[in-house]
N, CA, C and O atoms as a DFTB+ gen file, in Angstrom:
476 C
 N C O
     1  1     101.130      75.300      79.545
     2  2     102.425      75.349      78.838
     3  2     102.358      75.396      77.288
     4  3     103.187      76.021      76.627
     5  1     101.396      74.749      76.779
     6  2     101.450      74.833      75.467
     7  2     101.055      76.378      74.940
     8  3     101.554      76.830      73.910
     9  1     100.297      76.983      75.592
    10  2     100.090      78.273      75.203
    11  2     101.369      79.194      75.181
    12  3     101.511      80.130      74.394
    13  1     102.338      78.792      76.198
    14  2     103.472      79.514      76.162
    15  2     104.375      79.427      74.949
    16  3     105.076      80.335      74.501
    17  1     104.241      78.118      74.464
    18  2     105.008      77.758      73.145
    19  2     104.451      78.385      71.988
    20  3     105.182      78.739      71.063
    21  1     103.284      78.541      71.969
    22  2     102.514      79.184      70.798
    23  2     102.790      80.681      70.923
    24  3     103.098      81.293      69.900
    25  1     102.710      81.285      72.029
    26  2     102.993      82.803      72.171
    27  2     104.611      82.953      71.725
    28  3     105.000      83.868      70.999
    29  1     105.365      82.057      72.196
    30  2     106.752      82.165      71.799
    31  2     107.056      82.204      70.270
    32  3     107.793      83.058      69.778
    33  1     106.432      81.208      69.543
    34  2     106.426      80.929      68.302
    35  2     105.912      82.162      67.530
    36  3     106.548      82.526      66.540
    37  1     104.701      82.892      67.950
    38  2     104.259      84.056      67.504
    39  2     105.399      85.293      67.614
    40  3     105.736      86.005      66.667
    41  1     105.864      85.372      68.856
    42  2     106.836      86.492      69.050
    43  2     108.029      86.357      68.156
    44  3     108.499      87.356      67.610
    45  1     108.550      85.134      67.978
    46  2     109.748      84.935      67.303
    47  2     109.586      84.668      65.810
    48  3     110.554      84.329      65.128
    49  1     108.275      84.831      65.265
    50  2     108.023      84.709      64.025
    51  2     108.710      85.849      63.068
    52  3     108.979      86.946      63.556
    53  1     108.944      85.606      61.904
    54  2     109.512      86.642      60.933
    55  2     108.660      87.944      61.002
    56  3     109.192      89.034      61.214
    57  1     107.329      87.796      60.818
    58  2     106.427      88.883      60.659
    59  2     106.462      89.849      61.905
    60  3     106.008      90.989      61.808
    61  1     107.003      89.381      63.064
    62  2     106.970      90.064      64.267
    63  2     108.367      90.517      64.469
    64  3     108.522      91.693      64.798
    65  1     109.447      89.727      64.315
    66  2     110.837      90.070      64.656
    67  2     111.256      91.117      63.631
    68  3     111.830      92.120      64.057
    69  1     111.024      90.987      62.293
    70  2     111.539      91.922      61.373
    71  2     111.212      93.426      61.722
    72  3     112.112      94.265      61.769
    73  1     110.110      93.685      61.926
    74  2     109.624      95.026      62.262
    75  2     110.204      95.501      63.518
    76  3     110.567      96.666      63.681
    77  1     110.288      94.541      64.444
    78  2     110.820      94.892      65.941
    79  2     112.228      95.245      65.591
    80  3     112.576      96.362      65.973
    81  1     113.140      94.510      64.924
    82  2     114.451      94.847      64.698
    83  2     114.554      96.130      63.962
    84  3     115.458      96.896      64.297
    85  1     113.706      96.485      62.954
    86  2     113.876      97.803      62.355
    87  2     113.691      99.034      63.246
    88  3     114.326     100.085      63.169
    89  1     112.618      98.694      64.188
    90  2     112.195      99.725      65.079
    91  2     113.389     100.070      66.024
    92  3     113.706     101.234      66.265
    93  1     114.041      98.964      66.553
    94  2     115.115      99.165      67.496
    95  2     116.340      99.685      66.828
    96  3     117.075     100.468      67.430
    97  1     116.603      99.284      65.588
    98  2     117.777      99.861      64.891
    99  2     117.520     101.347      64.629
   100  3     118.419     102.169      64.805
   101  1     116.264     101.706      64.198
   102  2     115.933     103.114      63.991
   103  2     116.093     103.865      65.324
   104  3     116.694     104.939      65.300
   105  1     115.628     103.414      66.434
   106  2     115.802     104.146      67.692
   107  2     117.250     104.256      68.131
   108  3     117.728     105.294      68.587
   109  1     117.871     103.203      67.979
   110  2     119.448     103.232      68.182
   111  2     120.192     104.282      67.296
   112  3     121.182     104.860      67.744
   113  1     119.795     104.491      66.241
   114  2     120.458     105.405      65.378
   115  2     120.032     106.878      65.729
   116  3     120.849     107.792      65.618
   117  1     118.760     107.093      66.149
   118  2     118.251     108.245      66.464
   119  2     119.128     108.833      67.897
   120  3     119.456     110.008      68.065
   121  1     119.340     107.946      68.640
   122  2     120.030     108.122      69.957
   123  2     121.519     108.343      69.595
   124  3     122.101     109.225      70.226
   125  1     122.086     107.774      68.825
   126  2     123.521     108.005      68.342
   127  2     123.616     109.389      67.725
   128  3     124.449     110.242      68.031
   129  1     122.635     109.505      66.799
   130  2     122.797     110.978      66.069
   131  2     122.530     112.063      67.066
   132  3     123.178     113.107      66.996
   133  1     121.672     111.897      67.936
   134  2     121.536     113.044      69.002
   135  2     122.621     113.183      69.864
   136  3     122.934     114.307      70.258
   137  1     123.242     112.185      70.212
   138  2     124.351     112.196      71.123
   139  2     125.636     112.764      70.326
   140  3     126.494     113.466      70.861
   141  1     125.647     112.385      69.051
   142  2     126.819     112.946      68.260
   143  2     126.638     114.495      68.034
   144  3     127.590     115.273      68.098
   145  1     125.401     114.867      67.776
   146  2     125.118     116.286      67.546
   147  2     125.409     117.209      68.881
   148  3     125.928     118.325      68.879
   149  1     125.002     116.551      69.885
   150  2     125.297     117.251      71.213
   151  2     126.871     117.361      71.379
   152  3     127.384     118.429      71.714
   153  1     127.534     116.349      71.160
   154  2     129.050     116.329      71.499
   155  2     129.548     117.268      70.428
   156  3     130.364     118.065      70.893
   157  1     129.321     117.418      69.192
   158  2     129.797     118.294      68.234
   159  2     129.483     119.746      68.817
   160  3     130.417     120.549      68.809
   161  1     128.297     120.136      69.302
   162  2     127.979     121.313      69.977
   163  2     128.909     121.615      71.068
   164  3     129.489     122.698      71.139
   165  1     129.064     120.639      71.947
   166  2     129.940     120.886      73.174
   167  2     131.325     121.184      72.761
   168  3     131.884     122.238      73.063
   169  1     131.870     120.253      72.072
   170  2     133.306     120.522      71.648
   171  2     133.671     121.600      70.715
   172  3     134.800     122.089      70.685
   173  1     132.588     122.006      69.867
   174  2     132.779     123.247      69.029
   175  2     132.805     124.396      69.881
   176  3     133.668     125.259      69.723
   177  1     131.816     124.491      70.889
   178  2     131.657     125.547      71.797
   179  2     132.781     125.894      72.672
   180  3     133.163     127.054      72.828
   181  1     133.292     124.901      73.225
   182  2     134.556     124.827      73.962
   183  2     135.657     125.583      73.299
   184  3     136.184     126.605      73.738
   185  1     135.995     124.839      71.976
   186  2     137.023     125.335      71.197
   187  2     136.901     126.837      70.872
   188  3     137.832     127.608      71.107
   189  1     135.727     127.243      70.322
   190  2     135.618     128.576      69.849
   191  2     135.650     129.596      71.002
   192  3     136.158     130.703      70.825
   193  1     135.139     129.252      72.123
   194  2     135.335     130.173      73.305
   195  2     136.661     130.286      73.637
   196  3     137.074     131.437      73.774
   197  1     137.488     129.317      73.812
   198  2     138.802     129.331      74.142
   199  2     139.494     130.154      72.940
   200  3     140.311     130.999      73.305
   201  1     139.299     130.034      71.713
   202  2     139.848     130.610      70.744
   203  2     139.690     132.191      70.982
   204  3     140.642     132.971      70.960
   205  1     138.467     132.520      71.193
   206  2     138.116     133.948      71.310
   207  2     138.793     134.567      72.421
   208  3     139.274     135.694      72.303
   209  1     138.871     133.847      73.590
   210  2     139.381     134.235      74.742
   211  2     140.924     134.529      74.572
   212  3     141.482     135.386      75.257
   213  1     141.497     133.874      73.748
   214  2     143.084     134.021      73.385
   215  2     143.264     135.269      72.485
   216  3     144.327     135.888      72.538
   217  1     142.227     135.675      71.629
   218  2     142.593     136.576      70.439
   219  2     141.670     137.773      70.725
   220  3     141.865     138.686      69.921
   221  1     140.821     138.001      71.544
   222  2     139.811     139.063      71.587
   223  2     140.621     140.393      71.880
   224  3     140.176     141.403      71.336
   225  1     141.570     140.504      72.542
   226  2     142.302     141.560      72.785
   227  2     143.021     142.245      71.503
   228  3     143.011     143.461      71.313
   229  1     143.663     141.279      70.627
   230  2     144.260     141.580      69.414
   231  2     143.170     142.011      68.329
   232  3     143.376     142.855      67.456
   233  1     142.148     141.408      68.487
   234  2     140.966     141.758      67.441
   235  2     140.343     143.152      67.850
   236  3     139.765     143.874      67.037
   237  1     140.516     143.467      69.202
   238  2     139.969     144.923      69.606
   239  2     138.474     144.616      69.849
   240  3     137.670     145.487      69.518
   241  1     138.097     143.663      70.300
   242  2     136.540     143.328      70.640
   243  2     136.343     142.987      72.043
   244  3     137.237     142.414      72.666
   245  1     135.069     143.347      72.657
   246  2     134.897     143.199      74.022
   247  2     133.220     143.076      74.046
   248  3     132.416     143.325      73.147
   249  1     133.007     142.614      75.369
   250  2     131.591     142.684      75.648
   251  2     130.603     141.777      74.653
   252  3     130.937     140.624      74.379
   253  1     129.560     142.264      74.206
   254  2     128.629     141.731      73.250
   255  2     129.285     141.325      72.016
   256  3     128.871     140.362      71.371
   257  1     130.343     142.053      71.642
   258  2     131.076     141.736      70.299
   259  2     131.679     140.428      70.400
   260  3     131.741     139.690      69.417
   261  1     132.145     140.086      71.576
   262  2     132.668     138.579      71.781
   263  2     131.577     137.610      71.433
   264  3     131.878     136.635      70.745
   265  1     130.387     137.772      71.823
   266  2     129.460     136.755      71.555
   267  2     128.951     136.757      70.118
   268  3     128.532     135.703      69.640
   269  1     128.963     137.922      69.377
   270  2     128.849     137.876      68.135
   271  2     129.809     137.146      67.271
   272  3     129.551     136.484      66.266
   273  1     131.007     137.384      67.847
   274  2     132.088     136.662      66.991
   275  2     131.989     135.167      67.412
   276  3     132.247     134.320      66.557
   277  1     131.640     134.787      68.646
   278  2     131.374     133.450      68.703
   279  2     130.384     132.635      68.036
   280  3     130.497     131.429      67.818
   281  1     129.150     133.564      67.646
   282  2     128.114     132.953      66.828
   283  2     128.625     132.851      65.376
   284  3     128.282     131.932      64.632
   285  1     129.396     133.762      65.040
   286  2     130.010     133.728      63.525
   287  2     130.880     132.501      63.474
   288  3     130.732     131.754      62.507
   289  1     131.765     132.201      64.392
   290  2     132.783     131.119      64.327
   291  2     132.184     129.883      64.568
   292  3     132.465     128.869      63.928
   293  1     131.199     129.945      65.658
   294  2     130.494     128.697      65.943
   295  2     129.735     128.109      64.769
   296  3     129.776     126.906      64.510
   297  1     129.010     129.036      64.035
   298  2     128.291     128.657      62.913
   299  2     129.090     128.067      61.801
   300  3     128.670     127.094      61.176
   301  1     130.415     128.726      61.500
   302  2     131.161     128.133      60.418
   303  2     131.809     126.881      60.906
   304  3     131.977     125.978      60.087
   305  1     132.189     126.719      62.125
   306  2     132.853     125.268      62.608
   307  2     131.645     124.155      62.750
   308  3     131.881     122.952      62.636
   309  1     130.417     124.640      62.993
   310  2     129.330     123.624      62.954
   311  2     129.139     123.140      61.664
   312  3     129.069     121.927      61.470
   313  1     129.038     124.022      60.674
   314  2     128.799     123.814      59.369
   315  2     129.912     122.788      58.940
   316  3     129.560     121.722      58.435
   317  1     131.183     123.063      59.117
   318  2     132.136     122.214      58.783
   319  2     132.144     120.639      59.339
   320  3     132.625     119.641      58.802
   321  1     131.518     120.762      60.466
   322  2     131.466     119.437      61.131
   323  2     130.147     118.522      60.674
   324  3     130.178     117.291      60.636
   325  1     129.072     119.270      60.360
   326  2     127.923     118.549      59.995
   327  2     127.418     118.775      58.757
   328  3     126.578     117.983      58.330
   329  1     127.799     119.795      58.023
   330  2     127.442     119.923      56.585
   331  2     126.179     120.803      56.445
   332  3     125.572     120.827      55.375
   333  1     125.785     121.508      57.485
   334  2     124.683     122.161      57.502
   335  2     124.746     123.182      58.606
   336  3     125.445     122.901      59.579
   337  1     124.025     124.478      58.577
   338  2     123.881     125.394      59.467
   339  2     123.248     125.060      60.703
   340  3     122.310     124.263      60.678
   341  1     123.675     125.615      61.902
   342  2     122.890     125.086      63.146
   343  2     121.512     125.827      63.069
   344  3     121.270     126.915      62.546
   345  1     120.654     124.951      63.733
   346  2     119.174     125.540      64.015
   347  2     119.286     126.422      65.182
   348  3     120.303     126.492      65.871
   349  1     118.243     127.075      65.379
   350  2     118.060     128.225      66.512
   351  2     118.275     127.374      67.818
   352  3     119.014     127.888      68.658
   353  1     117.857     126.426      68.038
   354  2     117.893     125.723      69.336
   355  2     119.346     125.173      69.417
   356  3     119.727     125.000      70.575
   357  1     120.155     124.892      68.535
   358  2     121.220     124.448      68.660
   359  2     122.209     125.655      68.968
   360  3     123.143     125.514      69.757
   361  1     121.950     126.869      68.292
   362  2     122.577     127.934      68.627
   363  2     122.389     128.438      70.002
   364  3     123.363     128.876      70.614
   365  1     121.102     128.409      70.589
   366  2     120.866     128.724      71.977
   367  2     121.646     127.768      72.878
   368  3     122.273     128.199      73.846
   369  1     121.615     126.676      72.614
   370  2     122.342     125.634      73.594
   371  2     123.998     126.043      73.421
   372  3     124.663     126.149      74.452
   373  1     124.523     126.228      72.338
   374  2     125.845     126.764      72.330
   375  2     126.121     128.069      73.042
   376  3     127.146     128.239      73.702
   377  1     125.125     129.040      72.886
   378  2     125.306     130.300      73.796
   379  2     125.318     129.979      75.135
   380  3     126.170     130.487      75.863
   381  1     124.416     129.132      75.611
   382  2     124.329     128.764      77.062
   383  2     125.594     128.026      77.517
   384  3     126.077     128.311      78.614
   385  1     126.118     127.162      76.793
   386  2     127.233     126.456      77.096
   387  2     128.502     127.297      77.106
   388  3     129.376     127.143      77.960
   389  1     128.577     128.269      76.037
   390  2     129.723     129.244      76.065
   391  2     129.664     130.117      77.316
   392  3     130.695     130.330      77.954
   393  1     128.583     130.586      77.655
   394  2     128.416     131.419      79.042
   395  2     128.761     130.520      80.151
   396  3     129.463     131.013      81.033
   397  1     128.424     129.377      80.265
   398  2     128.660     128.601      81.280
   399  2     130.248     128.230      81.402
   400  3     130.842     128.208      82.480
   401  1     130.803     127.962      80.227
   402  2     132.294     127.755      80.281
   403  2     133.124     128.854      80.615
   404  3     134.212     128.661      81.158
   405  1     132.659     130.133      80.307
   406  2     133.412     131.342      80.545
   407  2     133.355     131.498      82.115
   408  3     134.347     131.721      82.809
   409  1     132.089     131.354      82.579
   410  2     131.894     131.545      84.072
   411  2     132.669     130.534      84.925
   412  3     133.195     130.829      85.998
   413  1     132.698     129.312      84.362
   414  2     133.494     128.255      85.282
   415  2     135.031     128.543      85.011
   416  3     135.828     128.271      85.909
   417  1     135.428     129.014      83.961
   418  2     136.851     129.403      83.750
   419  2     137.151     130.500      84.774
   420  3     138.104     130.407      85.547
   421  1     136.305     131.550      84.760
   422  2     136.443     132.761      85.700
   423  2     136.711     132.272      87.037
   424  3     137.682     132.632      87.703
   425  1     135.772     131.388      87.441
   426  2     135.876     130.724      88.788
   427  2     136.894     129.890      89.036
   428  3     137.143     129.657      90.219
   429  1     137.624     129.321      88.097
   430  2     138.664     128.341      88.101
   431  2     138.345     126.929      88.336
   432  3     139.206     126.163      88.770
   433  1     137.035     126.509      88.044
   434  2     136.662     125.171      88.105
   435  2     136.137     124.825      86.799
   436  3     134.934     124.593      86.671
   437  1     136.941     124.771      85.818
   438  2     136.579     124.383      84.412
   439  2     136.816     122.817      84.253
   440  3     136.567     122.398      83.122
   441  1     137.181     122.027      85.033
   442  2     137.282     120.751      84.928
   443  2     136.064     119.950      84.492
   444  3     134.999     120.401      84.912
   445  1     135.999     118.932      83.789
   446  2     135.071     118.061      83.581
   447  2     133.954     118.816      82.853
   448  3     132.809     118.448      83.116
   449  1     134.120     119.864      81.935
   450  2     133.083     120.620      81.467
   451  2     132.489     119.913      80.229
   452  3     131.317     120.069      79.887
   453  1     133.334     119.159      79.607
   454  2     132.790     118.391      78.340
   455  2     131.907     117.116      78.672
   456  3     131.324     116.514      77.771
   457  1     131.835     116.753      79.916
   458  2     130.872     115.676      80.346
   459  2     129.668     115.876      80.989
   460  3     128.836     115.018      81.282
   461  1     129.618     117.339      81.235
   462  2     128.321     117.786      81.916
   463  2     127.309     117.918      80.914
   464  3     127.647     118.358      79.816
   465  1     126.038     117.582      81.142
   466  2     125.047     117.716      80.220
   467  2     123.808     118.431      80.608
   468  3     123.220     118.150      81.653
   469  1     123.388     119.371      79.771
   470  2     122.263     120.185      80.070
   471  2     121.156     119.472      79.361
   472  3     121.278     119.167      78.175
   473  1     120.023     119.183      80.086
   474  2     119.016     118.533      79.598
   475  2     117.882     119.573      78.924
   476  3     116.858     119.121      78.413
């Protein structure tokens, strides 16, 4: 039992606990930032797609022009939200989410689209 007490004293010592706390806080911050970035992508994608679907006829665009307009508007809105341009991987995720949103809308099952997550 004495070895347990010694082990406990070592584990709870400042030299072990301080780095452990820093590591855990760093990890928690990473997870938060990744989730925040993902949520920005999802929300921005849905909003931009809906906006384009409401106005594409008056703009006189169709087909691939709609995706070009999506990329333009998504990039602008993403920069407003994060202060930087989206990376290629983030643009790819946004394109996939936009296509999926449009398909679900056409099928009429667009509910709960914001909580679905693509890994």
